[in-house]
Residue, then its C-alpha position, 0 to 999 in steps of 0.5 A: m500500500t502506498d503512503r498516499k493510500r495509507w493516509e487517505q484511509k487514516l483520514d477516512e477512519l478519523i472522519r468516521q470517528k468524529v462524525r459518530v461522536r458529533d452526531e451522537f451515534q444516531c441516524q440524522r434522518c430517522h434518529r435511530r441508534i441501532g443497525s449499521l451506522q454509515v457516514s454519508h457524504y453529501y458530495d461524493r468522496v471523489h470530490r477531494g475538496t470536501r471528502w474530509d470536510l465535516k460539513n459534508v458528512d452526516l451519520m445515517c443508518g444503512g436504510c436511510h443512507m440507501r434512500i437518500e443516496h440517489d435523491k440528494q436534491g430532495w430531503y438531503t439538500d433540505f437537511k443540509r440547507a437547514q444545517l449549514g445555511e444557504r451561504e455555507l451550502r454554496n461554499l461547500r459546493t464550491r469546495a466540492e467542485a474545485v480541483a483539489k490535489f493533496s500531497i502526502i504532506d498535505l494529508q498528514w497536516l489535515y490528519q493532525k488538524l482534524q485530530r486536534e479539532e473538537v467536534t460539537r453537535m450541529i443543530d438538528p434542523i428536523e426537531e422543532p424548538k421547544v417553547d416554554e408554555g409558561t414564558p410568553t413569546e410576545p410582549v404582553d401589554t400590562p398597565p403601568t405601575p404607579e411608579e412608572e406613571a410618575 
């Protein structure tokens, strides 16, 4: 095995580990924590500019991964748009479409960078935010107190 291939495999494995932690070991579509959990690349792995980009990958169970793989313009695009925002989704596309060539030194640097990078849970755009029923969401008109009138 060549050094390049070895570093690419190390990066692939590191991304798998990081995504599993970030997505809390659950499918991002159906939210199941069982079955075969796989890393889904929004832009395929052949796009070197986004292959190891954490914004390009999500954890999916095998069934959901198969369903979305051939329909990336449907649910997955809506999911990524809600997850990243329109601007970052366009930036991701630009990086995916760019010609990216990595030397072995580049791959080693990227591996070290990703190793140091903390992963945090991305906001789940599918779940509706919970509203505290006891807290009004709009200002309530109350009569002024005597101190306020003075």
